[in-house]
Every structure is written in C-alpha cells, then in structure tokens.
Residue, then its C-alpha position, 0 to 999 in steps of 0.5 A: x338426855x333423861x329419858x325417864x328411866x331412872x338411869x340419870x341421878x340428880x344432885x343438887x348443892x350450893x347455898x341451902x342444898x339439903x337444908x332449905x332445899x331438896x331435889x329428887x334424885x330420879x326426877x330433878x324436881x327442886x323443893x323448898x323443905x322448910x319456910x321461906x322468909x325475904x327478911x331473912x334471906x332475899x336469894x340463894x345460890x344453887x348449883x344442880x348436876x345431872x349424873x350417869x347413875x351407873x357411872x357416876x359421870x356427868x351428863x352435862x355440865x353443872x348449871x348454876x341458878x338463883x332462887x329469889x324469894x318474893x316478899x309478901x306482906x308479913x311486917x307491920x310498920x314500925x315507928x322510929x320515936x314515940x310515943x308521940x304527943x302533941x297538941x292542938x291549939x284551940x280554933x286552929x283552921x282545918x288543914x293545920x299540921x300537928x304532927x308528923x311521924x315516920x315509920x318504916x316497914x321491913x317488906x320489900x319496897x320494890x315489890x307489890x304494896x307490901x311495905x306502903x305505909x299509909 
C-alpha cells in the first residue's frame, strides 16, 4: 500500500525499539543502532506498524517479528579448573594418557564452529 510518497509513517515497538533498533519512519527500514552480542541477548521481539501519516490510523494490522542474533567466534575457551599439574612416568609408552582437562566456550555450539574447542 506504500506508494513511496511519504504518506505512510512506520513505527516500531517492542524489545529494544528506539534503544537497540530504530526504524526509518518514511521507508520502514529497520537498523541496529548499537552492537549486538548473542551472549548478552539471543533474540528480540519487535512490532512494526504502518500508519496513515495524515490521520494516524493503521494501514494494516501490527506485524510482530523476531530478530535472532547469529553468533560469532568472540569468546575464548575457559578452563573449569586450574592450573593443571601432571606427571608422566619415565619410559611411558607412546599414547599414555597424562591428564584430561575440560574447557567451555560461551559461543553458540549450534552455529558454525564458534564454540568448538580443540
């Protein structure tokens, strides 16, 4: 319904509207206005609506949508305990297990290799 003549005004509401996300009230383009970090917040639920600029009446029902933040490899692995100390008996055969350590990574393990610890 938007003819591109500026007669429609777009508004944004919901989680992070006006703080994390902004909408161009003429075009309806939505932009992030600050850095997003999946470890701080994985998704936002927003609502957008198109209004007749002259009357303020809705042109269509409000639309709700979810913005899911994709992860990047921005966290280093953390070892759960430590420092670690191990000894290897002299003349141990090749392949002898010496110590087992555990590390975790705050990155999303379901997206790419960001959380893969090697």
